[in-house]
TORROSE-754222 format. One record per atom (N, C-alpha, C, O): residue in one letter; x, y, z. Coordinates in steps of 0.02 Angstrom, whole numbers, plus 50000, padded with zeros to 5 digits. Layout:
<gutis>
AXYZ
...
</gutis>
This chain:
<gutis>
X527804891853693
X528344896453654
X527434900453636
X527504905853609
X526874899053644
X526324901153633
X526054907453674
X525664912053661
X526514905153740
X526454911053803
X526584918753766
X526214923553754
X527444916853750
X527674922453738
X527504926853685
X527514932953685
X527284921353622
X526944925353571
X526424931053614
X526494937153606
X526024928653649
X525434932653672
X525574937553713
X525214942453721
X526324936353754
X526474942753802
X526894946753754
X527004952353776
X527124945653700
X527334949553639
X527004954153631
X527124959953649
X526344951253592
X525734953653571
X525414957953583
X525214962653548
X525284955953668
X524994961653730
X525314969053743
X525044974453755
X526194966753734
X526694971053744
X526604978253701
X526664984153718
X526424974153630
X526494979653574
X525794982353580
X525764988453582
X525304979653583
X524594982553584
X524614988453636
X524374994053626
X524964986253697
X524874993553772
X525334996953727
X525155002553708
X525904994653706
X526385002553675
X525895005353648
X525725010553676
X525535003353589
X525295005453531
X524645010253565
X524545015653537
X524305008753610
X523775010953620
X524035017653657
X523725022753643
X524605018053703
X524655023053734
X525105027053675
X525405031353706
X525165027153649
X525535029753581
X524865034653533
X524925040153506
X524355030953537
X524025032953505
X523515039253558
X523175044153540
X523635036853613
X523345042753667
X523845048153655
X523465053053660
X524305050053645
X524935055053647
X524745057953593
X524775064053592
X524445054053526
X524455056253470
X523895061453456
X523925065553410
X523405060853500
X522735067053490
X523065071253509
X523535071553548
X522665075953469
X522755083853485
X522455088753536
X521835089253536
X522865092753586
X522545095753650
X522005098253644
X521695100153693
X521765098953580
X521225103453568
X520675100253568
X520175103553581
X520605092453554
X520105088153566
X520125088253627
X519635090953652
X520605085853672
X520505081053746
X520175088753794
X519905088353849
X520295095753753
X520105102153820
X519095102853802
X518715106753831
X518885097553743
X518195100353733
X518025098553798
X518435095853834
X517255100353821
X516935100753882
X516685092253876
X516795088753926
X516355089253818
X516065083853807
X516725078053837
X516805074053883
X516965079853797
X517735073753814
X517865074753902
X517705069553930
X518015078053931
X518045080353985
X517465076954024
X517505072454066
X516915080254001
X516245073954052
X516515066554051
X516665062754097
X516545065753986
X516425056953975
X517055053553997
X517055047354000
X517745057954017
X518265053954039
X518285053654111
X518605049754146
X517895058254128
X517645058954206
X517225051754248
X517325048854301
X516645050854187
X516095044954191
X516495039354175
X516215034454199
X516935037954151
X517225034054116
X517465027654160
X517345021854144
X517825029454219
X518025027054246
X517585022054325
X517675017054360
X517025028554315
X516505025154363
X516045017954337
X515775013654372
X516085018454255
X515575015854210
X515985009254223
X515675004454247
X516625008654210
X516995004254206
X516924998054278
X516854991954277
X516975002654332
X516975001454393
X516194995554408
X516124989654425
X515805000254393
X515174997954376
X515034991754339
X514814986854369
X515114991654291
X515124984354255
X515604979154267
X515494973254250
X516254981254301
X516434972954292
X516224972254387
X516304966554410
X515964978354441
X515534973954496
X514974970354472
X514884964654494
X514674972054440
X514074967954411
X514234962154376
X513754958654360
X514874960054357
X514874954854318
X515294949554379
X515254943454385
X515544952754405
X515714950354478
X515374946654528
X515524941754563
X514674951554520
X514134948554578
X513694945554555
X513284943154595
X513594944454479
X512994942354455
X513014937654404
X512534934654379
X513824937154385
X514054931154344
X514494925354361
X514964925854400
X514314919954331
X515024913454348
X514894911554281
X514304910754266
X515314910654238
X515754908654181
X515224912754132
X515174918854139
X514794909054076
X514284911554049
X513834909954051
X513594906554006
X513434912354117
X512864912054156
X512754918654204
X513134922154238
X512104918554192
X511974924954253
X511634920454306
X511374914954293
X511674924154381
X511604920754421
X511424925654492
X511684931154501
X510924922454541
X510844927454580
X510914923554661
X510484919754684
X511594925654697
X511434920754746
X511834926554805
X511734932654807
X512334922354856
X512434927554899
X512734933854889
X512564938554925
X513234934754838
X513524939654832
X513084943454786
X513444947954764
X512534944054762
X511934949254763
X511704952454818
X511674958554825
X511474947054870
X511374950554929
X511774955054966
X511554959255005
X512494953854950
X513054957454987
X513094963754959
X513194969054989
X513004962654885
X512874970154837
X512354974154861
X512384980254870
X511924970954872
X511254975954897
X511234978754961
X511044984554966
X511454974855026
X511884975755075
X512294983055066
X512204988155099
X512674982155024
X513484987255022
X512834993954986
X512794999555011
X512544992554946
X512234998154932
X511655001554964
X511395006854945
X511464998055015
X510975000755054
X511525005955118
X511415011855129
X512155001655155
X512395005055184
X512745011955143
X512895017055175
X512825011555085
X513165018755060
X512555022855053
X512665028855063
X511885021455038
X511325024055044
X511245031055104
X511075036955102
X511485025755162
X511235026955231
X512145028955232
X512415024655267
X512555033055210
X513145035155214
X513585035655259
X513865040055292
X513595026855249
X514025021455303
X514945024055279
X515105026655226
X515355022555331
X515965024155321
X516125019255255
X515675016155226
X516735018955237
X516895012955180
X517115007455206
X516915002355179
X517525006955257
X517574998955287
X516804995255345
X516754990155379
X516385000655332
X515654997855370
X515404993855314
X515054988755316
X515694998055252
X515024995255209
X515314989755181
X514954985355158
X516004989155179
X516384981355153
X516214976955202
X516034971555178
X516194977255281
X516044973355326
X515354972755322
X515234967555353
X514824975255300
X514194974455310
X514094971355253
X513574968155258
X514434970155181
X514244966455122
X514744959755138
X514714955055098
X515074959455181
X515354953655185
X515104949655237
X515174943555235
X514764953055288
X514344949755325
X513694946855311
X513534941255331
X513364950255281
X512604947655226
X512954940955185
X512754935155189
X513454943055148
X513584936755102
X513724930655123
X513654925855085
X513954929755194
X514234927555227
X513624923555267
X513524917455266
X513314927655295
X512574926655324
X512104921455286
X511774916855311
X512164923755215
X511474919855170
X511894914955121
X511574913655071
X512594911755124
X513114907955112
X512754901955174
X512374897555156
X512954902955244
X512894899155284
X512244896255294
X512174890155301
X511674900755295
X510714898855284
X510744894455207
X510354889855198
X511144896055164
X510744892155129
X511234889455087
X511074885355044
</gutis>
C-alpha cells in the first residue's frame, strides 16, 4: 500500500510542478537572465549527474576505473573526436583499467 501512496504523491507533485510552470507570467520568462539560465541549466544538471555517477558509490567518493574512462572521454572531446569515438575510448580505457587492477 505504501508504494501506491508514493506513486500518487509523485503524480500530484509532478502535476503541481507543471501547473506552477504554466502560472509564471510570460514577461518573466522573456528576461535575458532567465533565458541564459534556462540554456545553462541542462548542462549543469548533466555535469552533476555525470560526476555523481563517475565518482560516487553509495555515500562515498571513489576514484576508480570510471574516473579514468571519464578523463579519457574528456581528452577525446578536447581533441574533437566524434561522439561514438568518445564513447568507445571511455569504454576501452575503463575496461583496460579494470582489467589491470
